[in-house]
C-alpha positions in Angstrom: 56.0 2.6 -20.1 56.3 3.7 -16.5 56.6 7.3 -17.6 53.4 7.0 -19.7 51.5 5.6 -16.7 52.7 8.4 -14.4 51.7 11.0 -16.9 48.2 9.6 -17.3 47.8 9.6 -13.5 48.8 13.2 -13.2 46.2 14.2 -15.8 43.4 12.3 -14.1 44.1 13.6 -10.6 45.0 17.3 -10.5 47.7 18.0 -7.9 47.3 20.2 -4.8 48.5 23.8 -5.4 49.9 26.2 -2.7 48.3 24.3 0.3 45.0 24.0 -1.5 43.9 20.3 -1.4 43.5 18.5 -4.6 39.9 18.8 -6.0 37.8 15.7 -6.6 37.4 14.6 -10.2 34.1 15.2 -12.0 33.2 11.5 -11.7 33.6 11.6 -7.9 31.2 14.5 -7.5 28.3 13.0 -9.4 25.4 12.5 -6.9 24.2 9.0 -6.2 20.9 8.5 -8.2 19.8 5.9 -5.7 20.1 8.1 -2.7 16.9 8.3 -0.9 15.2 5.5 -2.8 13.0 2.9 -1.0 14.2 -0.6 -0.4 11.8 -2.1 -3.0 13.1 0.4 -5.6 16.6 -0.9 -5.3 15.7 -4.6 -5.4 15.4 -5.2 -9.2 14.1 -8.8 -8.5 10.8 -7.6 -7.4 8.4 -4.7 -8.3 5.6 -3.1 -6.3 2.0 -4.1 -7.0 0.4 -1.2 -8.7 -3.4 -1.1 -8.3 -6.1 1.3 -9.4 -8.9 2.6 -7.2 -11.8 4.7 -8.2 -13.5 7.3 -6.0 -17.1 8.2 -7.0 -20.2 9.9 -5.6 -22.4 12.9 -6.0 -21.5 16.5 -6.9 -19.6 18.3 -4.2 -19.3 15.3 -1.9 -15.6 15.7 -1.4 -13.9 13.5 -4.1 -11.3 16.1 -5.0 -10.5 16.8 -1.4 -10.1 13.0 -0.8 -7.5 12.6 -3.5 -5.7 15.8 -2.6 -5.5 14.8 1.1 -3.8 11.5 0.5 -1.7 11.9 -2.7 2.1 11.7 -2.2 2.6 13.4 -5.5 1.1 16.7 -6.7 -2.3 15.5 -7.7 -3.6 15.9 -11.2 -6.9 18.0 -11.0 -9.2 19.1 -13.7 -11.1 21.8 -11.9 -13.0 24.4 -13.8 -14.8 27.5 -12.5 -18.5 27.2 -12.1 -20.5 29.6 -14.3 -24.1 30.7 -14.7 -24.4 27.9 -17.2 -24.6 25.4 -14.3 -27.5 27.3 -12.6 -30.5 25.0 -12.3 -28.3 22.0 -13.0 -25.8 21.8 -10.1 -27.4 22.0 -6.7 -25.3 24.1 -4.4 -27.7 24.1 -1.5 -25.4 22.0 0.7 -22.2 23.5 -0.6 -22.9 27.2 -1.2 -19.2 28.2 -1.2 -18.2 25.8 -4.0 -16.7 27.7 -6.9 -15.1 24.9 -9.0 -16.0 21.5 -10.2 -14.2 18.5 -11.6 -14.7 18.2 -15.4 -12.6 15.1 -16.2 -11.0 13.4 -13.3 -8.7 13.7 -10.2 -5.6 11.6 -10.0 -3.2 10.9 -7.2 -0.8 8.1 -5.9 -0.1 6.7 -2.5 2.3 4.0 -1.4 0.6 2.0 1.3 3.4 -0.6 1.8 6.7 -1.4 0.3 5.0 -3.6 -2.2 1.6 -1.8 -2.7 1.1 1.4 -4.7 -2.4 2.7 -5.1 -3.3 5.0 -8.1 -6.4 6.9 -7.0 -8.8 8.2 -9.7 -11.7 10.6 -8.7 -14.7 10.6 -11.1 -16.7 13.7 -11.9 -20.0 13.7 -10.1 -22.5 15.4 -12.4 -24.7 13.3 -14.7 -23.4 15.0 -17.8 -19.9 13.5 -17.1 -21.1 9.9 -16.4 -20.1 8.8 -19.9 -16.4 8.9 -18.7 -17.0 6.3 -15.9 -16.6 3.3 -18.1 -13.0 4.4 -19.1 -12.1 5.4 -15.5 -13.0 2.2 -13.8 -11.3 -0.1 -16.4 -8.7 -2.1 -14.6 -9.7 -0.9 -11.1 -9.7 -3.4 -8.2 -12.4 -1.6 -6.4 -14.2 1.6 -5.8 -15.2 4.0 -2.9 -18.6 5.6 -3.1 -18.6 8.8 -1.1 -21.8 10.0 0.5 -23.1 13.1 2.2 -25.9 12.3 4.8 -27.6 15.6 3.8 -28.2 14.3 0.3 -27.9 10.5 0.3 -29.8 10.2 -3.0 -26.8 11.8 -4.9 -24.8 8.6 -4.4 -27.5 6.2 -5.7 -26.3 6.4 -9.3 -22.7 5.4 -8.2 -24.1 2.5 -6.1 -26.2 1.2 -8.9 -23.3 1.5 -11.4 -20.9 -0.6 -9.3 -23.5 -3.1 -8.4 -24.3 -3.6 -12.1 -20.7 -4.0 -13.2 -19.7 -6.2 -10.3 -16.8 -4.1 -9.1 -16.2 -4.4 -5.3 -17.0 -1.2 -3.5 -17.3 0.3 0.0 -19.3 3.4 1.1 -17.4 6.3 2.7 -19.6 8.8 4.5 -17.8 12.2 4.4 -18.8 13.8 7.7 -19.1 17.6 7.2 -18.8 20.0 10.1 -22.1 21.1 11.6 -24.0 18.1 10.3 -25.6 15.3 12.3 -23.5 12.2 12.7 -25.4 9.0 12.0 -24.6 5.5 13.0 -23.3 3.1 10.3 -26.4 0.8 10.4 -28.7 3.8 10.0 -26.8 4.8 6.8 -26.8 1.2 5.6 -30.6 1.0 6.0 -31.1 4.3 4.2 -29.0 3.3 1.3 -30.1 -0.4 1.3 -26.5 -1.4 1.1 -25.8 -5.2 1.5 -24.4 -6.3 4.8 -21.1 -7.4 3.3 -20.3 -4.0 2.0 -18.2 -2.0 4.5 -19.3 1.5 5.4 -16.9 4.1 6.8 -17.5 7.4 8.6 -14.6 9.6 7.6 -13.3 13.1 6.9 -11.9 13.7 3.4 -9.7 16.5 4.7 -7.6 14.3 7.0 -5.0 12.1 5.5 -5.2 9.4 8.2 -9.0 9.1 7.7 -8.5 8.7 3.9 -5.8 6.1 4.4 -8.0 4.1 6.7 -10.8 4.2 4.1 -8.4 3.0 1.3 -7.1 0.2 3.4 -10.8 -0.9 4.0 -11.4 -0.8 0.3 -8.3 -2.9 -0.5 -9.2 -5.4 2.2 -12.7 -5.7 0.9 -11.5 -6.1 -2.7 -9.2 -8.9 -1.7 -12.0 -10.7 0.1 -14.3 -10.3 -2.8 -11.8 -11.3 -5.5 -9.0 -13.3 -3.7 -7.5 -14.5 -7.0 
C-alpha cells in the first residue's frame, strides 16, 4: 500500500533533474479567474444595481460623443456615413464637419459605485428614427436631454416626449467651443423647463463632465421616484 502511494506521488510531482527545479503541475499554473475583480463581484450575497439611462436630443448635439467619453467598455455605435440622400433633411449648419450619423443607437456602460452600474443608451436624433424611442426608453430610470444653444428648438421634441411619458429627465447643455455661454436660468426660460428639472452646462468630450451629468440625472430620478 505504501509503495502504491509513493508511486502515485512521483507521477503527480515530476522530480528535479540535473539541478533544474521541479516544474509546477498544470493545476498550479492555472491563473486565478478572480484576479482583478472588484469587491462586489466576489461577494455572491449581493449584486450591483443595474440601471438604464437614455440620452436624447437633436441631430449632431453630441450624444455619441457623450456615450463614448464615459463608457468603460468599448461602446456599441451604429454610425453610418452621411450621403447626398440626407441633403435638405439634416441641417449641418452648426456642424459642417459632421460626416456620420447614428442610425439605431449608441450603447455604453459605466460603474458609478460598487453597487451602481449604469447602462447608457443614446437615441438617434433625426425625426425619421423617432419610432425607435419607445423601445429604447423601456425600463429606463431617467433621461438626459442634450441641447445646443445655437439651435435650442432641436431638443423640443425630446422634452415633449419625456414630459408626455412621465420619465424623469434633466437638460444637459453641451457647450461647443467658440459659442456663447449662457446662464442656466436663461436656458431654462428659453426652453420653458420647470424649475424642478436640473439643467447642467457640460462638455460631452470630457469624462468628468459627463459623469457629473449622469450623477445629477440619477439623483433627480431618485427624488422623482423614490420607490
